[in-house]
N, C-alpha and C positions, 0 to 999 in steps of 0.2 A: 192793425190787429194785437189784439191784447191775449194775456197768457191767462188761464181761467184757474190753473192749480190753487187751490189755497194751502199756502207754508206753513201757515200758522204753531205747527208743530215740528217745525224744522230748527231745533233749537237742542242748545247742552243740558243735562237735567238738570244742574245747580242753576240757570236761569228759574227755574222755576220752583225749586227747594228756597232757596234766596228769597223770591218774590213769596213763599206761603211765611217765612220768618219775618219778612219786613210785615205782612201782612197781620200778623200775631202778635207781633211788639209796638206796633204801630205808628209805624216806621212808613207804610207803604204810601202815604200819601204828600212825603218831604218831598220837597223841589228840589231836583238833582241836576249838576252838569254835569256830562261826560264829553271828553272828547276823539275823535277817533286821529291816530297820526301813527306815520311809520320811522324806522330808526334807522337805516340805511338803505342808502338806492340802490335795488339789481342791477347788477353786473357792475357794481362801481360808477355806473354813469353819474352823472350831473343833477340827474332829476327825473322821475318820473311821473306818469302822465296819470289823472285820475278817469277811473270810469264805473261804473257798475250802480251812479246814482240813481238811474229810473226804475232799474229792480227794488231798490230799498225802498224808493218812496210808493211801489204798487204794492209792494210786500206790507206796509204799514197802513198802506189803505184798506187793507184785505183781512187786516185782522182780526180772526173771528175764532174763540174754541164752541166748537157743535156738541152737541149729546154724548157722541163716540168718544171724542176726545176725552168729556169731560169723566166718561163710564172708566175711559183708561186709565187716566190718572188715579180716580179710587182705587183702581184692583193695584195699584203701588203700596196703599195700605203707609201713607209716607205724609198724606194733604189733611187738611182741617176741612170739614164739611162746609162751613163759612168758605173758607178761602177757592172750593171749588162753585160755591155758588157766586162769591166775586167774579170768577172766571168766565163766567156763561155772557155777563154782559162787559166785558173786558175790551176795549177801545184805546187806542193810542190817543190821545190827547194834548200831547208836548207839543215843543216845537223843533224846526230842525233849520240847522244853518247849513251850508255845503258850497263847496267849490264847484262851479259846472263840469259836467264833464268832458276831456277833452285840454284843462289847465294843467301845465305843468305845476307840478307840487315837489317839496323838499321836504328833508330830513328834521322830526321836532316839531311841525307848525301843522296845526291843526286843517282837518282835509273836511271833517263833517265836523258838528257839535250838535250836541244834544240836551233839550233842556226841558226835563217831567219830571211828574211824581216816581219816586222812586221804584216803585215795580214793575211801569212801563218803560222805564230808562234803561233799566237792568234787562228786560226781558228780550229787549230787539238785538241786544250786543253780538249774539251769534251771526245771525243774519247779515248785519251790518261789515260784520269781518269777513266771512267768507266772498260774500257778497263784492267788495270794495277790494279785497285782498288779491283776491284772483281776477278780477276784469283790469282792474290795475296793473297786474302786474302785466296780462297780456298785451293791452296795450302800451305799457312802457317799451316793451321787446320789440311789437310793430314798429314802434315811434326810431327804435334805432336800425330795423332795418331799413324803412323807408330812408332815412337820413342817408344811412349807408348807397343806397342805389342812386341820389343825387340827381331828384327829380323824373327818376325811372318810374313806370308805374310798378306797383307789388299790387298781388293778387294774393290774397289769403287762401291755401290751398291744405289746411292739416287735420280735418275733418276726420277721414278714420284712421289717424295718430291722436286724435284727441285722448284724455282721459274719463271719456265716458259722453253721454249724450249731451246734459249740460255744459262741462269744459266744450265741446265744440260748438255748440250753439251760441253761448255768453263770451268764448273765448273767440268766437267768428266777429261777433257784436265789436267788442272792444278792440279788436283788429283794425277796425274801421275807422274808429274813435282814435287809435294811433297811428293813424293816415295811410291803411291800407285803401285801396279804390274799390276793390271788389271779393267776393268770396265763391270759392267752389258750395260752397252750404246753400243747396236750394232752400230748408226750412229756415232758416235763417234770413236768407233773402225775402222769402214768402211775410215771416212775421217783424220785419224790420225793413221793408222797402228797400233793401242793401242790393246795390250792383249784383249780380251772378254773373258768375264767366267759368268758361272749361271748352277744353277741345276736345281729344279723344287719348284712349290709353293704347300704348302695344298690343292688344289684343284684338283691336279694331282692323289693327295692319295683319296680324299672323290669321284672321280668318278667310283673308280673303286670298284666292292661288297666286298674287305675287301683292306685290309693294303699289306699283301704281294705278294697280286697279282700286286698291284700298283709298286711293287719296281720290280717284275718280269720281267713286261712287260717296263720297263725303263731300264733295266740291258739287256736285249732281245736289246733291240735298240741302247745303250749306253756302250757296253761292254767294252770298253776300260778309258770312261772318268765317272765310277760308282759312284755315290759320292749322297745317299741316302738323305732325310728329313725326319728324323724319331721323330719325333715331335706332329705327326698331333693327335693321340689317347694320348696314353701311353709309355714315351719315353723309360723306362728302363723296362718296361715287355712285351712291345712289341714291340716300333721300332726297339730298337736296336738286340733285338734278329732276328727277323725278317731280319734285314737288313745282321746279319750272315749267317742266311741260305743263303740266295740272293747270298752271296759272295761266300760264299764253291760250291755253284750251279757253278757262274763264271768262281771259280778257274777249275773247274774240265773239264771248257773249255777251259782251256789256258789263261783266262785271270784272274788279278788282280786287286780287286776295287781300287776308289782312297779316297772313306771314307764316313764317314758320314756330315749330318752337324745339329745343335741344334738352334732352333729361337727363344724358348722362356723358362718361366722355370729359377731356379736357375741352371746359367750357371756352376758356380764354382763346386757343386754337380754331377749335370748331365754328365760334361765331364770327371772330376775322375771316377765317374762308369762307364762311357761306355768306359773309355780308359781302366780299370781296365777286361773289359767285353770283349774288343776286343784282349787284347793283349792275355787272358787263352784260345780266341777260335785261336790263329794263326794268327792275322794279326796286330799285331804291328805295320806296315809301312801305315793300313789306316789312313789315318789323320782324325782330328776332326774341326769342321769349324764349325763357331759360328756367328752368327747375330744376329738383334734387337735392334735398338734404341741404338747402340754401340756408345762411343766415347773413348776422348782418358782416362779422368778420372774413365770410367767403366771400361774400358781396364785392366787400372793398378791397380784397385780392385780387379778385378779377377783373374790378376797372383797375388796378393799378398796373394789369398785364394788358391792356388794353383790348379786353373785352367788347365785342360787339354787340350788347345785348341794350333793346328795348323795352324790354317788360320781366318781371322777375316773379316768379308762382314760388310763394315759399310756406311751407307745411309744417315738416313735424318740430323743428327746428323754434317754432313762429308759438303754433298753439301753445305747447308743451314749455314754453321757455325754459331752454333744455337746461342752460349754464346757467340759470338760478331760479331754482323750484318756488318760491315763495317771496312776495311780496314785505311777510311781518309785521301787517299795520296792528297796532292795540287799540283798544276802548278803557281808558282811563280816566 
């Protein structure tokens, strides 16, 4: 599925004023080379992960100024009419070299090189940077989280905390490039054929007279993908025991449960106790999923504490790259 929005005018004003200047001084067709690189690795890590190239390519293929764009620029009163006529036929004719998405990248080294006439090369600066900076930042954060999980599955759960729809959409895409196995973002899943994942919220449990009824209803509707959130009331005294009771009922019907999810509390202790209880009840293959303000540092700490967690749902701190808000890539 392809995005259909024309983002040609998504640029800084000075890209156009400089283009106008190049055009009027006869420099517009001079061939220029620009490098995209970054100066320091986010969060002082050893490397970053390249992402966003697909959106750059699509943007360049769609570069078109329509008559509404031309009229708007004319209204600014600072563009020569011959330059506006030139924009009507504007297309990118240059060449681009780039590292593939998912490639480890390092400070000071070009991750993308543009060779094009001056106006064209200058004009695409803003979109290249906003796209590569953002997606590479989130892919890098995801890579840190995945490394900390040491083989455990990481799911991207950050949509509701992303800084706007685009950050949620492209951030989820970048998280997959960084190593996450799935996203909770249905739109991104549809757009890019990415696996989607999710369970249920505490509000589901609270919508029924009691916890076990909520679990039974969920298992009834999703018998082959039953993963129950067990911390709404009391994780070890009611949540896990009720989940096991429903798991036994599922097994009697010929279905095996997926597992349980923990979203609060002492995740190391709760996961160890839940693992022991599940194993003793005959469900050693039921996974334990954890979520709740996780990042690579907390995941690493939990593993050092012997947490029995198989799958990690990571949201806010991944989709916002909370501890490092920008990549700082430049176009020179």
